[in-house]
C-alpha positions as CSV (number, residue, x, y, z in Angstrom):
1,M,82.2,137.4,138.9
2,L,85.0,136.9,141.8
3,D,87.0,135.3,139.1
4,V,86.7,137.9,136.5
5,L,87.2,140.7,139.0
6,L,90.3,139.2,139.8
7,L,91.5,138.6,136.4
8,I,90.9,142.1,135.6
9,A,93.3,143.3,138.6
10,I,95.6,140.9,137.7
11,L,96.0,142.0,134.1
12,T,95.5,145.5,134.7
13,V,98.9,145.5,136.9
14,L,100.6,143.6,134.2
15,A,99.8,145.6,131.4
16,I,101.2,148.8,132.8
17,P,104.8,148.8,132.0
18,F,102.9,148.4,128.2
19,T,100.5,151.3,128.4
20,D,101.5,155.2,127.2
21,D,99.9,157.9,127.4
22,V,99.6,159.6,124.0
23,V,98.4,162.8,122.7
24,N,95.5,162.2,119.7
25,D,94.7,164.7,117.1
26,D,92.3,166.3,119.1
27,G,94.7,167.1,122.0
28,D,93.1,165.0,124.1
29,T,95.6,162.5,126.3
30,V,94.5,158.7,125.6
31,V,95.8,155.8,126.8
32,E,97.9,153.2,124.2
33,V,98.5,149.8,125.0
34,D,100.5,147.8,123.4
35,P,99.5,144.7,121.3
36,V,101.4,142.5,123.3
37,V,99.1,142.8,126.2
38,A,96.5,140.6,124.3
39,L,99.1,137.8,124.2
40,I,99.9,138.3,127.8
41,A,95.9,138.0,128.5
42,V,95.0,135.2,126.5
43,V,98.5,133.6,128.6
44,V,97.1,134.8,131.9
45,V,93.5,133.8,131.6
46,F,94.5,130.7,130.1
47,A,96.9,129.5,133.1
48,Y,94.6,131.0,136.0
49,E,91.7,128.7,134.2
50,V,92.8,125.9,133.4
51,G,95.3,125.8,136.1
52,F,93.2,126.3,139.0
53,V,90.6,123.3,137.5
54,R,93.4,121.0,137.1
55,W,95.3,121.7,140.1
56,R,92.3,122.3,142.5
57,A,88.8,121.7,140.3
58,Q,88.0,124.9,141.6
59,T,88.9,128.8,140.7
60,P,89.4,131.1,143.8
61,G,85.6,132.3,142.3
62,K,84.1,128.5,142.7
63,I,86.1,127.8,146.3
64,A,84.0,131.0,147.3
65,M,81.0,130.0,146.0
66,S,81.4,126.0,147.0
67,I,81.5,124.5,144.0
68,A,84.0,122.3,141.9
69,V,84.7,121.0,138.2
70,S,84.3,117.3,137.9
71,D,84.6,115.0,135.3
72,A,80.8,114.1,134.4
73,S,81.5,110.4,134.1
74,T,83.4,109.5,137.1
75,G,83.2,112.5,139.2
76,S,86.6,112.5,139.5
77,P,89.0,116.1,139.1
78,P,89.3,116.5,135.6
79,S,91.9,116.1,133.7
80,F,94.4,118.3,131.9
81,R,92.6,117.9,128.4
82,Q,89.1,118.3,130.0
83,A,90.4,121.6,131.8
84,V,91.8,123.3,128.5
85,M,88.2,122.2,126.7
86,R,86.6,124.2,129.4
87,W,88.5,127.3,128.7
88,L,88.4,126.8,124.8
89,L,84.6,127.5,124.5
90,L,85.3,131.1,126.3
91,G,88.8,131.5,124.6
92,I,87.0,131.0,121.3
93,S,83.9,133.0,122.0
94,W,86.1,135.9,123.2
95,S,88.4,135.9,120.7
96,L,86.2,134.9,117.5
97,V,82.5,134.9,118.4
98,V,83.0,138.7,119.6
99,P,85.2,140.2,116.7
100,V,82.7,138.5,114.4
101,L,79.5,139.2,115.6
102,G,80.2,142.4,118.0
103,P,80.4,142.4,121.8
104,V,76.7,142.4,122.0
105,L,76.3,139.3,120.2
106,G,78.9,138.0,121.2
107,L,78.1,138.7,125.3
108,V,74.8,137.1,124.2
109,V,76.4,133.8,122.9
110,L,78.5,133.8,126.2
111,M,75.7,134.4,128.8
112,L,73.7,131.7,126.7
113,S,76.5,129.3,127.4
114,Y,76.5,130.1,131.1
115,T,73.1,129.8,131.8
116,S,72.5,126.8,129.3
117,A,72.7,124.5,132.6
118,F,69.3,126.2,133.9
119,W,67.4,124.6,131.2
120,D,69.8,121.6,130.8
121,R,68.7,118.2,131.8
122,R,72.2,117.2,133.3
123,Q,72.6,120.8,134.3
124,Q,75.5,121.4,132.1
125,N,76.5,124.7,130.0
126,W,78.0,124.7,126.9
127,N,81.7,124.6,128.2
128,D,80.9,121.6,129.9
129,K,79.6,119.4,127.2
130,I,82.2,120.0,125.2
131,A,84.9,119.3,127.7
132,R,82.4,116.2,129.4
133,T,82.5,117.9,133.0
134,R,80.3,119.2,135.0
135,V,80.1,121.8,138.4
136,I,79.0,120.7,141.4
137,A,78.4,121.7,144.6
138,K,81.3,121.1,147.2
139,S,80.2,120.7,151.0
140,A,81.7,122.2,153.9
141,T,83.0,119.4,155.5
142,A,85.1,118.4,152.2
143,A,86.2,122.4,151.1
144,Q,88.0,122.1,154.9
145,A,89.8,119.5,154.3
């Protein structure tokens, strides 16, 4: 949740120059957003998720929760490819699944992905299975180092 809130704040600030108040046919004022905002959002979310996972194996939200991403077979930090693969499922879900299935079914698919770790014997969600990664608990001593 922390990562989502941070991204919403970042994207809101970045979108301000690309928005205009427009009066529609009914006389109501609506906010019109330039389509370039969607491209900016994809780039920012990609850089945030992939950048943090590759750099520290943790996003700020994962740091707050004392968890990290690791290679499932070696336990080492994930490679750039693995970080991208983890992000792709989320990116594909929002860019393809949500428009095709609609926001409700798209959200169900995303929730199934994230909650699948609860019943998976290796405790991996779909992102982790695709990227061959795992989310692990970070010990308090390791987090301070």
